[in-house]
C-alpha positions as CSV (number, residue, x, y, z in Angstrom):
1,M,0.0,0.0,0.0
2,S,1.6,3.2,-1.1
3,A,1.5,6.3,1.1
4,R,0.6,9.9,0.7
5,V,3.7,11.8,1.9
6,E,3.6,15.4,3.0
7,I,6.7,17.4,3.8
8,R,5.9,20.5,5.7
9,R,8.3,23.4,6.2
10,L,11.3,21.0,6.6
11,S,14.7,22.5,7.4
12,K,18.1,20.9,8.1
13,S,21.5,22.6,8.7
14,F,25.0,21.2,9.2
15,G,27.4,23.3,11.3
16,G,25.1,26.3,11.0
17,R,24.9,26.1,7.2
18,P,21.4,25.4,5.8
19,A,21.1,22.3,3.6
20,I,17.3,22.4,3.1
21,R,15.2,25.4,4.1
22,D,11.5,25.5,4.7
23,V,10.7,22.9,2.1
24,T,7.0,22.0,1.6
25,L,6.2,19.2,-0.9
26,S,3.5,16.5,-1.3
27,L,4.0,13.1,-2.9
28,E,0.7,11.6,-4.0
29,P,0.1,7.8,-3.5
30,G,1.5,5.7,-6.3
31,S,3.1,8.7,-8.1
32,T,6.7,9.3,-9.0
33,T,8.2,12.7,-8.1
34,T,11.6,13.5,-9.4
35,L,13.7,15.8,-7.2
36,V,16.3,17.7,-9.2
37,G,18.8,20.5,-8.6
38,S,22.4,21.4,-8.9
39,S,25.1,19.9,-6.6
40,G,24.6,21.1,-3.1
41,S,21.0,22.0,-3.6
42,G,19.8,19.7,-0.8
43,K,18.4,16.7,-2.7
44,T,20.2,14.0,-0.8
45,T,19.6,15.7,2.6
46,L,15.9,15.8,1.9
47,L,15.9,12.1,0.9
48,R,17.8,11.1,4.0
49,C,15.3,12.9,6.2
50,L,12.5,11.0,4.6
51,A,14.3,7.7,5.0
52,G,14.9,8.4,8.7
53,L,18.7,8.5,8.3
54,L,18.8,12.2,9.3
55,A,16.7,14.1,11.8
56,P,15.5,17.5,10.5
57,D,15.9,20.6,12.6
58,S,12.3,21.6,12.2
59,G,9.2,20.8,10.2
60,E,7.0,17.7,9.7
61,I,7.1,14.5,7.6
62,L,3.7,12.8,7.4
63,F,2.9,9.4,5.9
64,D,-0.8,9.1,5.4
65,G,-1.3,11.9,8.0
66,L,1.0,10.3,10.7
67,D,4.2,12.2,11.6
68,V,7.1,9.8,11.2
69,I,9.8,12.1,12.6
70,G,11.3,10.2,15.5
71,V,10.2,6.8,14.0
72,P,13.3,4.7,13.3
73,A,14.3,4.1,9.7
74,E,13.6,0.4,9.8
75,R,10.0,1.0,11.0
76,R,9.0,3.6,8.3
77,G,8.3,1.0,5.6
78,V,10.7,2.9,3.2
79,G,12.7,1.3,0.4
80,L,16.0,3.0,-0.4
81,V,18.2,2.5,-3.5
82,F,21.7,4.0,-3.5
83,Q,23.9,5.0,-6.5
84,S,26.5,2.5,-5.2
85,Y,24.1,-0.6,-5.2
86,A,25.0,-1.6,-1.6
87,L,24.4,-5.3,-2.4
88,F,25.6,-8.1,-0.1
89,P,28.5,-9.5,-2.1
90,H,28.4,-13.0,-0.4
91,L,24.7,-13.5,-1.3
92,T,23.3,-14.6,-4.6
93,V,20.9,-12.4,-6.6
94,E,18.0,-14.4,-5.3
95,Q,19.2,-14.0,-1.7
96,N,19.7,-10.3,-2.1
97,L,16.2,-10.0,-3.5
98,S,14.7,-11.9,-0.6
99,F,16.7,-10.2,2.2
100,G,14.0,-7.8,3.3
101,L,11.4,-10.6,3.2
102,D,13.6,-12.9,5.3
103,V,14.0,-10.1,7.9
104,R,10.2,-9.8,8.1
105,S,9.8,-13.6,8.5
106,T,7.9,-14.0,5.2
107,S,6.7,-17.6,4.6
108,P,8.8,-19.6,2.1
109,P,6.1,-19.9,-0.5
110,E,5.3,-16.2,-0.4
111,R,9.0,-15.3,-0.5
112,R,9.6,-17.6,-3.5
113,R,6.5,-16.1,-5.3
114,R,7.6,-12.5,-4.7
115,V,11.2,-13.1,-5.8
116,E,10.1,-14.8,-9.0
117,E,7.7,-11.9,-9.6
118,L,10.4,-9.3,-9.2
119,A,12.9,-11.2,-11.2
120,G,10.5,-11.4,-14.1
121,E,9.6,-7.6,-13.9
122,L,13.3,-6.7,-13.8
123,G,14.8,-9.2,-16.2
124,L,16.7,-11.1,-13.5
125,T,15.3,-14.6,-13.9
126,F,18.4,-16.1,-15.4
127,L,20.7,-14.4,-12.9
128,L,19.2,-15.6,-9.6
129,A,22.1,-18.0,-8.8
130,R,24.8,-15.5,-9.5
131,R,26.6,-13.2,-7.1
132,P,26.9,-9.4,-7.5
133,S,30.5,-9.7,-8.7
134,E,29.3,-11.9,-11.6
135,I,26.8,-9.5,-13.1
136,S,27.1,-6.1,-14.8
137,G,26.6,-2.7,-13.1
138,G,23.2,-2.3,-14.7
139,E,22.1,-5.7,-13.5
140,R,23.3,-4.9,-10.0
141,Q,21.3,-1.8,-9.9
142,R,18.2,-3.7,-11.0
143,V,18.9,-6.2,-8.1
144,A,19.1,-3.2,-5.7
145,L,15.8,-1.9,-7.0
146,G,14.2,-5.3,-6.6
147,R,15.5,-5.7,-3.1
148,A,14.0,-2.4,-2.1
149,L,10.6,-3.2,-3.7
150,A,10.4,-6.8,-2.4
151,Y,8.5,-6.1,0.8
152,R,6.2,-3.5,-0.9
153,P,7.4,-0.3,0.8
154,V,5.0,2.6,1.3
155,L,7.6,4.9,-0.1
156,L,10.6,4.1,-2.5
157,L,13.5,6.5,-2.4
158,L,16.0,6.4,-5.3
159,D,19.3,8.3,-4.8
160,E,20.7,8.9,-8.3
161,P,20.5,5.2,-9.2
162,L,21.6,5.8,-12.8
163,A,24.5,8.2,-12.2
164,A,27.3,5.5,-12.0
165,L,26.2,3.7,-15.2
166,D,27.4,4.2,-18.7
167,P,24.7,5.6,-21.1
168,N,23.8,2.2,-22.6
169,L,23.4,0.5,-19.2
170,A,21.6,3.6,-17.8
171,E,19.0,3.3,-20.6
172,S,18.3,-0.3,-19.9
173,V,18.0,0.3,-16.1
174,R,15.8,3.4,-16.8
175,D,13.4,1.2,-18.8
176,A,13.3,-1.5,-16.2
177,L,12.8,1.1,-13.5
178,S,9.9,2.7,-15.3
179,R,8.2,-0.7,-15.8
180,A,8.7,-1.8,-12.2
181,I,7.4,1.4,-10.8
182,A,4.3,1.3,-13.0
183,L,3.6,-2.3,-12.0
184,E,4.2,-1.9,-8.3
185,R,2.3,1.4,-8.0
186,T,4.6,2.6,-5.2
187,T,5.0,6.2,-4.1
188,V,8.5,7.2,-5.4
189,L,10.9,10.0,-4.8
190,F,13.6,9.9,-7.5
191,V,16.6,12.1,-6.8
192,T,18.6,12.9,-10.0
193,H,20.9,15.5,-11.3
194,D,19.9,14.6,-14.9
195,R,17.3,17.1,-16.2
196,S,16.2,14.7,-19.0
197,D,15.5,12.0,-16.4
198,A,13.7,14.4,-14.2
199,L,11.3,15.3,-17.0
200,R,11.0,11.8,-18.5
201,L,10.5,9.8,-15.3
202,G,8.4,12.0,-13.1
203,D,4.7,12.5,-12.8
204,R,5.7,15.6,-10.9
205,V,9.0,17.4,-10.8
206,A,10.4,19.3,-7.8
207,L,13.3,21.7,-8.4
208,L,15.6,22.7,-5.5
209,K,17.9,25.7,-5.5
210,E,20.2,26.3,-2.5
211,G,18.0,24.2,-0.2
212,R,14.7,25.9,-1.1
213,L,12.0,24.6,-3.4
214,E,12.2,26.7,-6.5
215,Q,9.2,25.2,-8.3
216,A,7.1,22.0,-8.3
217,G,4.6,20.8,-10.9
218,S,4.2,18.5,-13.9
219,P,7.1,18.0,-16.3
220,R,5.3,20.1,-18.8
221,E,4.7,22.9,-16.3
222,L,8.4,23.0,-15.3
223,Y,9.5,23.1,-18.9
224,R,6.9,25.3,-20.5
225,Q,5.8,27.4,-17.6
226,P,8.8,28.1,-15.4
227,R,8.2,30.8,-12.8
228,T,11.8,32.0,-12.6
229,E,14.8,32.5,-14.9
230,Y,16.7,29.8,-12.9
231,A,13.9,27.2,-13.5
232,A,13.7,28.2,-17.2
233,N,17.4,27.8,-17.8
234,F,17.7,24.6,-15.7
235,F,15.4,22.7,-18.0
236,G,16.6,24.1,-21.3
237,A,19.0,26.9,-21.8
238,G,18.0,29.6,-24.2
239,L,18.5,33.3,-25.0
240,V,17.3,35.5,-22.2
241,C,16.6,39.0,-23.1
242,G,14.9,41.9,-21.4
243,A,12.2,43.8,-23.2
244,V,9.2,46.1,-22.7
245,A,5.8,44.7,-23.4
246,V,3.6,47.2,-25.3
247,R,-0.2,46.9,-25.4
248,E,-2.6,48.1,-27.9
249,G,-6.1,47.0,-27.3
250,S,-6.1,43.2,-26.8
251,R,-2.7,42.7,-28.3
252,A,0.7,42.9,-26.7
253,W,4.2,42.6,-28.2
254,A,7.9,43.3,-27.4
255,D,10.7,44.4,-29.7
256,T,13.7,42.1,-29.2
257,A,17.1,41.3,-30.8
258,L,15.2,38.8,-33.0
259,G,12.5,41.2,-34.1
260,R,9.0,41.9,-32.8
261,I,7.4,39.1,-30.8
262,E,3.7,39.0,-30.0
263,L,3.0,38.1,-26.3
264,P,0.1,36.4,-24.6
265,D,-2.6,38.6,-23.2
266,G,-2.0,40.3,-19.8
267,W,1.6,41.4,-20.3
268,S,2.7,45.1,-20.2
269,G,5.8,46.8,-19.0
270,P,9.2,45.3,-18.4
271,V,9.5,41.5,-19.1
272,R,12.2,38.9,-19.7
273,L,11.8,36.5,-22.6
274,V,13.4,33.1,-22.7
275,I,13.8,32.0,-26.3
276,R,14.9,28.3,-26.6
277,P,16.0,26.7,-29.9
278,E,12.6,25.1,-30.4
279,A,11.0,28.6,-30.5
280,L,13.2,29.4,-33.5
281,A,13.2,28.2,-37.1
282,L,15.1,29.1,-40.3
283,D,12.8,31.4,-42.3
284,D,14.3,32.5,-45.5
285,D,11.5,34.9,-46.3
286,A,10.6,36.9,-43.1
287,G,13.2,36.0,-40.5
288,S,15.8,38.2,-38.9
289,P,19.2,38.0,-40.6
290,V,22.0,36.4,-38.5
291,V,25.5,35.0,-39.0
292,V,26.2,31.4,-38.0
293,R,29.2,31.5,-35.6
294,R,29.4,27.8,-34.8
295,V,27.7,24.5,-35.7
296,S,27.1,21.6,-33.4
297,Y,26.3,18.4,-35.4
298,E,24.1,16.0,-33.3
299,G,23.3,13.3,-35.8
300,D,19.6,13.8,-36.3
301,R,20.1,17.6,-36.6
302,S,22.6,20.4,-36.5
303,R,22.3,23.2,-34.0
304,L,23.4,26.6,-35.3
305,F,24.7,29.2,-32.9
306,F,24.7,32.9,-33.6
307,E,25.2,36.1,-31.7
308,T,22.5,38.7,-30.9
309,P,22.8,42.0,-28.9
310,S,21.3,40.0,-26.0
311,G,23.8,37.1,-26.2
312,E,24.2,33.8,-28.0
313,A,21.2,32.0,-29.3
314,A,20.7,28.7,-31.2
315,V,18.3,27.3,-33.8
316,D,18.0,23.8,-35.0
317,C,18.7,23.1,-38.7
318,P,16.3,20.6,-40.2
319,P,17.7,17.2,-41.5
320,G,19.0,17.4,-45.1
321,R,20.0,21.1,-44.9
322,D,23.7,21.8,-44.5
323,V,24.5,25.3,-43.2
324,P,28.2,26.0,-42.7
325,R,29.8,28.3,-40.1
326,G,29.9,31.8,-41.3
327,A,26.8,31.5,-43.4
328,R,24.1,34.2,-43.3
329,V,20.6,32.9,-42.6
330,R,17.3,34.3,-41.5
331,V,15.7,33.1,-38.2
332,G,12.0,33.4,-37.3
333,V,10.4,33.2,-33.9
334,D,7.3,31.1,-32.9
335,P,5.7,33.4,-30.3
336,S,3.7,30.5,-28.8
337,L,6.9,28.9,-27.7
338,V,8.5,31.9,-26.1
339,I,8.5,31.9,-22.3
340,V,7.6,35.3,-20.7
341,L,8.8,36.0,-17.2
342,P,8.2,39.1,-15.1
343,P,11.2,41.3,-14.2
344,E,13.3,40.1,-11.3
C-alpha cells in the first residue's frame, strides 16, 4: 500500500549552514516525483530525512497523516536504492532480492513467489544463482531496486541510481525502473541531477535551489511554464533578453534582438523573454538576418549558434539542410513557444 507523503516546512542545517530550508512538498500515492537540482541544492539531505537517516531541525514529515519524525528508519516502511548498489557480495541475486522478506519472516512460499515476480519484472530470472561480482553494473542496480521493492514499501527513495552507469546501461535500467514502478504502484521520490530523467520519469518534478523549493509541478509545467529564470534555464538553456511589453487593445508585443514578438494577453511593461532553440526556425522569407558563428552536429540535426545583442542564441537546422559556419541565414520566432517572465 503506497503512502501519501507530506513534507511541511522542513529544514536541516549542518554546522550552521542550511542544507534544506523550509521545504514543503506533497507526494501523491502511487506517483513518481523527481527531485532535481544542482550539486549542493539539498536533494540527498531531503531524501535522507524522509528515510529516517537524518533528523530534521524543524518541520514535519507525514505518511498518510502520521508524523514519522522520530520513527526509526527500519519502521517507516521505506525502500532505499543508492547510487552504489549496496548489495551483499556474499549472497546470490536471489538471496539479495529476498533479504527484506527474510528479515520480516515471510513464509517460504510467499517469499519464493515474490522473488520470482520481481525477477520477471526486472529481467533477472536467469541471474538468480549469481553473485553481484558476476553480473554487470546495470544488473546490480536492478537487483538493488528489486530488493528495495520486495517487501512492498509505502515509499521508495531512489538516490541517483543511474549516475554511476554508462549511457547504454543507464538506458536499460531506466526502462526497467519505469516498468517496475508502473507495475508496483509505489510512491516514489527519485533524486537525480539529470534534467532529462527528471522530465521523463516524473509524474511531478520538484526543483531545489540552494536548499529551497524553487518550483514544483508536472514536467510540462516545469519546462513550458517556469516561474523564474533559474527554472527556465535549468530545464533548457535559451536566449534570455529583457524587453518592454507594449499593449494596444487586446494585443501585446515586445521588440527584441530577434524582431517583434507577440506576447500572450495580460503582459505590459518590463518583461524577460526566454527563447529556446525550439522557438526558432530558419525562415528565408521573413526571419531576422543572423550570421552562424558555430555549428554543433548532433546526428539527427545540426544546431546553429549565432550572436545577438542580448547574447548567444541557437536554432535547429532541419535534416537534409547543410549550413556551414559563417553562413548568413534568417531566423523566425514562434511566439507561442517563447517563455515570458516578469522582471526580477
